[in-house]
C-alpha positions in Angstrom: 67.5 180.0 60.9 67.4 180.0 57.1 63.9 180.0 55.6 63.8 178.4 52.1 62.3 180.6 49.4 60.1 179.2 46.7 58.4 180.4 43.6 57.8 184.1 43.9 54.1 185.1 43.8 54.7 188.8 44.7 58.0 190.6 45.1 59.1 193.8 46.9 55.7 195.2 47.5 56.1 198.3 49.6 54.0 198.5 52.8 53.6 202.2 52.0 51.3 201.4 49.2 50.1 197.8 49.6 46.6 197.0 51.0 47.9 194.3 53.3 44.5 193.0 54.5 43.3 192.6 50.9 46.6 190.8 50.0 46.0 188.4 52.8 42.4 188.0 51.9 43.4 187.2 48.3 45.9 184.6 49.5 43.2 182.9 51.7 40.7 182.9 48.8 43.2 181.3 46.4 44.0 178.6 49.1 47.6 179.7 49.0 50.4 177.5 50.4 53.6 179.3 51.3 54.6 182.3 53.3 54.4 186.1 53.3 57.7 187.7 54.3 57.8 191.3 55.5 61.3 192.7 55.9 62.4 195.8 57.9 65.8 197.0 58.9 65.4 195.8 62.4 63.3 192.6 61.8 61.9 189.9 59.5 58.2 189.0 59.9 56.5 185.8 58.4 52.9 184.7 57.9 52.7 181.0 57.1 49.8 179.6 55.0 48.6 176.2 54.2 45.8 175.9 51.6 44.7 179.5 52.6 44.8 179.0 56.3 47.2 181.0 58.4 49.0 178.3 60.4 51.8 180.3 62.1 53.4 183.6 62.5 57.1 184.5 63.2 58.9 187.7 64.0 62.7 187.4 64.0 64.8 190.2 65.4 68.5 189.3 65.8 68.7 185.9 67.5 65.1 186.2 68.9 62.2 184.4 67.3 58.7 185.1 68.5 55.8 182.9 67.3 52.1 182.4 67.9 49.6 185.1 68.7 52.4 187.4 70.0 54.1 187.3 66.6 50.7 187.6 64.8 49.9 190.8 66.7 53.3 192.2 65.8 53.0 191.2 62.1 49.5 192.8 62.0 51.0 196.1 63.2 54.1 195.9 61.1 52.1 195.5 57.9 50.5 198.9 58.5 53.9 200.5 59.0 55.9 202.3 56.4 59.2 201.3 54.7 58.8 197.6 54.8 59.0 195.2 51.8 56.7 192.3 51.3 57.5 189.2 49.3 55.3 186.1 48.9 56.7 182.7 48.2 54.8 179.6 47.1 56.1 176.4 48.7 55.1 172.7 49.1 52.9 171.7 52.0 55.6 169.4 53.5 58.0 172.4 53.7 55.3 174.5 55.4 54.7 171.7 57.9 58.4 171.9 59.0 58.5 175.7 59.0 55.3 176.0 61.1 57.1 173.8 63.7 60.5 175.4 63.7 59.9 176.9 67.1 59.4 173.3 68.5 62.8 172.1 67.2 64.9 170.1 69.5 68.6 169.5 69.0 69.5 166.0 68.2 73.3 166.7 67.9 75.7 169.5 67.2 79.2 168.6 66.1 82.1 170.0 64.1 83.2 167.8 61.2 86.7 168.2 59.6 87.7 168.2 56.0 87.0 165.1 53.8 84.2 163.9 56.2 81.6 161.8 54.3 78.7 164.2 53.7 76.4 161.5 52.5 76.5 159.7 55.8 75.1 162.8 57.6 72.2 162.8 55.1 71.5 159.1 55.4 71.5 159.3 59.2 69.0 162.2 59.1 66.7 160.6 56.6 66.7 157.1 58.3 64.6 158.2 61.2 61.7 159.2 58.8 61.1 162.2 61.2 60.7 165.7 60.0 63.5 168.3 60.7 66.6 169.9 59.3 70.3 169.9 59.2 71.9 173.4 59.8 75.5 174.0 58.5 77.9 176.7 59.5 80.9 176.7 57.2 84.3 177.6 58.7 86.3 180.6 57.5 83.2 182.6 57.2 82.2 180.8 54.1 78.4 181.1 54.8 75.8 178.8 56.1 73.1 176.4 54.9 70.2 174.2 55.8 68.7 170.9 54.4 65.0 170.3 55.2 63.8 166.7 55.3 60.5 164.8 56.0 59.3 161.2 55.5 62.7 160.0 54.6 63.5 162.5 51.8 65.0 165.9 51.3 62.3 168.6 50.6 64.4 171.7 50.4 68.0 172.9 50.5 69.1 176.5 51.3 72.6 177.9 51.0 73.7 181.4 52.1 77.0 182.7 50.8 79.4 184.7 52.8 78.2 187.8 50.9 74.6 187.2 52.1 73.2 185.9 48.9 70.7 183.1 49.5 69.7 180.3 47.1 67.0 177.6 47.6 66.2 174.5 45.6 63.8 171.7 46.2 64.6 168.1 46.9 67.9 166.5 45.8 69.4 169.1 43.6 72.5 170.9 42.4 73.0 172.7 45.7 74.1 169.4 47.1 77.3 169.7 45.0 78.1 173.0 46.8 77.5 171.3 50.1 79.8 168.5 49.2 82.5 170.9 48.1 82.2 173.0 51.2 82.1 170.2 53.7 85.1 168.4 52.1 87.2 171.5 52.0 86.6 173.3 55.3 85.7 172.6 58.9 81.9 172.7 59.3 79.7 172.8 62.3 76.5 170.6 61.8 73.3 170.7 63.9 70.5 168.3 63.4 67.1 169.6 64.6 64.0 167.5 65.0 60.5 169.2 65.0 57.3 168.3 66.7 54.5 168.6 64.0 51.7 167.5 66.4 52.3 170.3 68.8 52.6 172.8 65.8 49.3 171.6 64.5 47.6 172.1 67.8 49.0 175.6 68.1 47.9 176.4 64.5 44.4 175.5 65.5 44.4 177.7 68.6 45.8 180.5 66.4 42.7 180.6 64.3 40.7 182.6 66.9 43.4 185.2 66.8 43.5 185.2 63.0 39.8 185.9 62.9 40.2 188.5 65.7 42.8 190.5 63.6 40.5 190.3 60.5 37.7 191.5 62.7 39.8 194.3 64.2 40.9 195.4 60.7 37.3 195.6 59.4 36.1 197.3 62.6 38.9 199.9 62.4 37.9 200.6 58.7 34.3 201.2 59.9 35.3 203.3 63.0 37.6 205.6 61.0 34.5 206.4 58.9 32.3 206.4 61.9 34.5 208.8 63.8 34.7 211.2 60.8 30.9 211.3 60.8 30.7 212.0 64.6 33.5 214.6 64.4 31.5 216.3 61.7 28.5 216.6 64.1 30.6 218.1 67.0 33.9 219.6 67.9 37.1 218.1 66.3 38.5 215.2 68.2 35.6 215.0 70.7 34.9 211.4 69.6 38.6 210.4 70.3 38.5 212.1 73.7 35.4 210.3 74.6 36.7 207.0 73.5 39.9 207.4 75.5 37.8 208.2 78.6 35.6 205.2 78.1 38.6 202.9 77.6 40.2 204.2 80.9 37.1 203.7 82.8 36.3 200.2 81.4 39.7 198.6 81.0 40.1 197.9 84.6 36.8 196.0 84.7 38.3 193.6 82.2 41.7 193.3 83.9 43.8 195.0 81.2 47.0 197.0 81.5 48.5 199.3 79.0 45.6 199.0 76.5 45.2 202.0 74.1 42.9 203.1 71.4 44.8 205.4 69.0 42.7 207.0 66.3 40.1 204.3 66.8 42.6 201.4 66.7 43.0 198.9 69.5 46.7 198.5 70.5 49.0 197.2 73.1 46.7 194.5 74.6 48.2 191.6 76.5 45.3 189.2 77.2 45.2 185.8 75.5 41.4 185.9 75.6 40.0 187.0 72.1 36.4 187.1 73.3 37.4 189.2 76.3 39.2 191.8 74.1 36.3 191.8 71.7 33.7 192.4 74.5 35.9 195.3 75.8 36.1 196.9 72.4 32.3 196.8 72.0 31.8 198.1 75.5 34.1 201.0 75.0 32.6 201.9 71.6 29.0 201.7 72.9 29.9 203.7 76.0 31.4 206.4 73.7 28.4 206.4 71.5 26.1 206.9 74.6 28.2 209.9 75.6 27.9 211.4 72.2 24.1 210.8 72.3 23.9 212.6 75.6 25.7 215.6 74.5 24.6 215.9 70.9 21.5 213.7 70.7 23.2 211.6 68.1 20.7 209.2 66.5 22.1 205.7 66.2 19.8 204.9 63.3 21.0 208.0 61.4 24.6 206.9 61.9 23.6 203.4 60.8 22.1 204.6 57.6 25.2 206.8 56.9 27.5 203.8 57.5 25.7 201.1 55.4 26.8 202.7 52.0 30.4 202.4 53.3 29.9 198.6 53.1 29.4 198.7 49.4 33.2 199.6 49.0 33.9 196.0 50.0 33.0 193.8 47.0 33.7 190.4 48.6 30.5 189.0 50.2 32.3 187.8 53.4 33.7 191.3 54.1 30.4 192.9 53.3 28.4 190.8 55.7 31.0 191.1 58.4 31.0 194.9 58.2 27.2 195.0 58.1 27.0 192.8 61.1 29.4 194.8 63.2 27.6 198.1 62.2 24.3 196.6 63.2 25.7 195.5 66.6 27.3 198.9 67.3 24.3 201.0 66.2 21.8 198.9 68.2 23.9 199.1 71.3 24.7 195.4 71.5 
């Protein structure tokens, strides 16, 4: 699957130095439409936006393409890893509608056309249905591949990948068509027409919003808890907080029906449940159980901790982040 690129907003940002959550927050605030691409040696990750709203996530590894909350969880983790490169592309809404529904694509036909076949007929047939979708091209003799995206009876993007791996994208009817004409008329080409289901994709994007909020919540909470744990470790033996939180997780996870759940350095990982509220409740239960153990041993005063944490909020200039962090601190320190 060839993703069309667009106007570059950010290029080759290293995950080693990029504050990924701030980048995502900025894209949301500017009502960005396009996608964020994170590339690693073994995979390509995508976060798709429409007017600032995350509408889909994809993780492509080889021939496999994960989507939805599973992909979102992977992308969230990958953005925190080293040696990845981030590029952000601005694209038109109609292109994003197609990309957000790529995983729903159904094959209309797949056929091999020989030299001198009328390229224009293929395009006319695809556009006549007025449906959204794409044509994929595999050029013979290892001459590369291509894709033409269309919606509402018109071409919205064209992508061509050369045999050397260089990819070029242009919008609408453009000069790349000349290359398609040349290649199709000169060599045998396999063409696949795919039709997408935008209604299903829209419904999935609405369901994804709970997960989008959940990962924002986890990110903020992790920030708080790293600071929180450093405070508690300063009051007692090194790593006592992490030992208690691990014990609390092991004792409570079974009550919530989780397998393989971990909290590593205060970060929730490897969860498999689809229920955002269930995971959120478990996280709070584990943290409050841990805090209770700390109180029992060291007589830790929740209000003292709260007072120590509140100045930490001032590091977040954006009102939404400030109020979210303040709210989560209040819940934690009051035992809710």
